[in-house]
N, C-alpha and C positions, 0 to 999 in steps of 0.2 A: 649453545642452545639447541633444542630439538630442531633438526635441520630444515623442517618444513613448517615451523611454527609461524602462525599468522597472529599479529597483534590485534586483538579484538577490542581493545580499550576504547578507541574512538567510536566504535559502533554501539557500545553498550554503556558508555560512561554515564548517561543520563537515564538509563532504563532501570527503573526501580524493581522490576520483576526479575532482573538478572541476578543470580546468586553467585557472587564472586568466590565464596569459600568452596562451593561445589565445583566451579570451573577450575580453580587452582588444584583441588584434589585430583580431578581427572587429568590435569597436566602432569602431575606427579606420576600417575599410573602409566601415562603415555611414554614416559622416559624409559620404561623397561621394554626394550625391543628384543626380538629374538637374537641370541648370540651375544648380547651386550654383557650379560652376567650381572652379579650383585652390584649394587650402587650404594655409595655413602651419601650422607646429606649434602656434602659439598659438591659431589658430582651431579646429584639431582638438581641442585641449585643452578649449576653451570648449564645444564641441559635445558632447563625450563625458564631460566631468567628470574626465578622467584628468590626472594631473600632467604638466607639460611634459617633464620628463626621460624619463618613461615613453613619451610620444608620440614623442619624438625617437628613442628606440631602436626602437620599433615601426615607424615610418615608414622608418627606415634598412633594417630587416630586410625589410619588404614590398617596398621598392624593389630590394633586392638579389635578391629572389626573382622580380622581374619583375611584381608585381601593382600597383605604383605607379611612376609616372614622375616624375623630379625635374626641375623647371624651374629650373635653376641660377641664371639671371639674376634670377628672382623670389624664389627661396628657398621655393618652394611645391611641392606635390605634386598630381598628378591620377591618376585610374585609368588603368592600362595595359591594352592589349587582352588580355593574359594572364588578366585577371580574369574575362573572359567564360567561360573554361573552367570556372569554379566554378558559374555560374548557367545556362549554356546547356543542360546536360543536363536540368535541371528543366523548362524551357520545352519542350524537344524531346519529352519524354516525358509531358507533361501532355495526356492524350487529350481532355479536355473542351475545352481551348483550340483544338485542331486541329478538333474536330467543330463547335464553335460559330462558328468564324471566318466562314465563308461566310454563315451565317444572320445573324450580327451585322452584317456588312457590308451585306447586302441590306436589313435593317431600317433601318440608318442612312441608306442612299441613298434609300429609299422615303419616309422621314419627315423628311429634312433635319436629322438630329440626330447626336449622338455616342453610341455604345453601348460599354459597358465591362464587363469581367469582372475581378474582383478577389478576392484572398485576404487573410486576416488577417495583419498584420505587427505584432506586439505590440499597441499601442493605435491602430494605423492600419490602413487597407486599402491593399494594394499591387496595382497593375494588372498582370495577366499577359497581358491582351489588351485592345486598345482600337482602335476604328475610327470614323471620322467621315465624314459626307457630304462629297462633293467641293465642295458649295456652302457648307460651313461653314468660315469662315476662322479661327475661334477655337475654344477648348475642345478642343484636340488634345493630349492627354496621352499621353506615351510609356509603353511597358512599363517597369515599375520605378518609375513615379511613385507617390507616396503621398498619401492624403487622410486627414484626421482621422476616426476612427471615430465620434466623438460628433457631428460637425457635417455628416456626409455621409449621403445616402440609402443608399449602399453599406453604411456602418457600421451604421446603424440596422436595415437589413434583415438583416444578418448577426447582430446581437444578437437579433433576433426569432426566429431559427431555433434558437438555443441552448436547452438545457434550463435550467430556472430557476436551478439551482445555478451553472452555468458563466456564465450571464448576470449574476447578481448579483456573482460574483467579478470580472468585468471592469468592471462598473459601480462597484464599490468602488475599483478602481484608477483609473478615470476620475475619480472624485471627488477622489482624491489629486492627480491630474495637474492638474486645473483649479482646485483650491482654492476660493476664494470665488466664482468664476464658475460653479461647479457648481450653485449654488442656482437660477440662472436657466436654465442649460442642461439640467439633469436633466429637468424637465417636458417639454421639447421632444424629448429622446431617448426618454422613455417613451411619448410620444404617437406617435412614429414606429413604435415597436415595436407599439403597439396597432393602428395603421393596417395593418401587415402581417398581424397576426393576424386582423383583421376582413375585409380585402378583398384580401390577397395582395401588396400593394405599399405603399410609403410615399413621400411627397413632401417634398423639402427645397427651399425657395424662398428663395434669396438668403443662406443661412447659410454654405454652404461657400465660395462666391465671390459677391460682390455681383452682382445681376441675372443669376444663373444658376439655372435651374430643372431639377431632376432627379427622376426616380422610381427607386426601388431595390427589388429583389426578392431574396430568398434563393435560393440554388442548393444543394440538399441531395441527397446521394447516396441511392440506394435503401435502403441499410442505415443511413442516418443518421450514418455515421461521418465523413463529409467535408462541410464546409460552406463555401461561397463566396458571392459575391453578384454581381449584375449591375445595371447602371444604364443609363438613357437620359435624355438631356437636351440643352439648348441654351440660348443666351443668352435672357433674358427678352423682348427685343424681337422674337425670332423664335418664341417659344413661350409661349402663355398657359396659365395653370393649368388652365383648363377642358379644354383639349385633352389636357394631361398626365393628368388624372384620367379622362377619358372614353375616350381612344384609346390613348395611349402606355403608361400604366401597365398596362392589361390586356394589351397586346401584348408588353411585356417579361416579364410574368408568364407568358404563354403560351410564350414562347421558353425561359424558365427550366425550365418543366415538360418541354419537348420534349428539352432536352439533359441534364437531370438523370440519366437512366439511364446516360449516358456519363461521369459525373463519377468521377474517380479517376486513378491513375497507372498 
């Protein structure tokens, strides 16, 4: 199943305004992640938890509408350019992305790192902007790429900025998502939250990806109504933890404070 899927059935089972056909169609589209490649009906069913007959009807409809393209020889589907029409207006109108881009790029080039801006996507963080130093051959995630909230500096920084009620709500769902593994993961998540609250940023070393070090900071609008997160990082062989703590963590925190007044749509 999609790795951060939340079961909304209990919340909307009795809501007559909730359109299940639309919700299921969107779940099919969410199965197509960057780098995943074309998918067959069975693969989409496994990723979404939807029955194969339902997936077959939905993929046919989405293909007829131009949002999916059929690879007839393979019997698979892939996203079609028309799908960009649904997401592009969000990116184009996200003022903080536009305002932060040049600053993020400059910081990445000066420090030889990758710098990202992300928003919450269920139990993940999804990149809305990402830039990397020209000298950095790896760690180049595209817009739309997702990382786990629990195992990333982005996610822990985001959680730290929430009010206690919202944070505990998400932590409860993360506990369900990870099951037995949560006993080991929860202390690390709470430590990252504490780091942000104490010094403004948190560090994740090798948890999100082996030998990748990152620092994350929350990005909060002046009215507190919109929360995102930023990160800075590089492979461990290029970036030691001391530099991350002494230089890069404070610098990404400064950048976050500088662009926070522009956060919003």
